[in-house]
N, C-alpha and C positions, 0 to 999 in steps of 0.2 A: 552680425546673425547670421549663421550658416543656412542657405536654403538649397534643397537638392536641385540638379539641373535638370533631371530627369524622372518622369512618373516611376515609381517601383512597380513593377508587375505584380499580378496575382499570384503568381508561380513563387516569384521571388520571396514576396510577402509571408505565403505560406508555408514555403521553405523555411523561414525562421521562425515561424510560430510552431513547427512540429515539434518540438520538443515542451511546451507548453501543456501538453495535453496531463489529465490527472492519470497516476499509476493505477493499474490494477493490483488488489491487495491479493496474495494468496493465501487461501484458505483451505484446509485439509480436514478430514475427519478423525476426530480424536477418538484414540484407540478405546479409551474405557469407557466414555459414556456414547460415543457414536454421533458426538454433535460437532458441528463446523466451528474448528476454531484457527486462527491465525498460527502459522508457524514461527518457530522459535519464542514464543512467548508463553507465561505463564496461564493456565487455565483458570480463571478467578473463580469458577463456580467450586473447584475441586482442590485447587492451590497445589496441582502437580505439574511438576516440568521435568520430562525425561524418566518419567517413573518415581521422582523423590517428590515427598512434600515438602514444598518450600514455604508456605503461609498457610492459615488455617483458612479453609473453604468457607464459602457463605452458604447459608442452610436456607 
C-alpha cells in the first residue's frame, strides 16, 4: 500500500480542490414576462424559446 512520504500542505490541498466548487448559474431577465430565467433554456411558463412557441405553456 502506498504511503505519502511528506504531509500535503494546506496550500497544495486547497489548490487541488479549487475546481470542486459549485458553478454559478447564469440568470437573465425574460424580455416578454420580465421574470428571471436561465439562458438557452425554454421558459416552461410560456413555452417560448427565442421568440418561438416550442411547447404549450402551463397556465
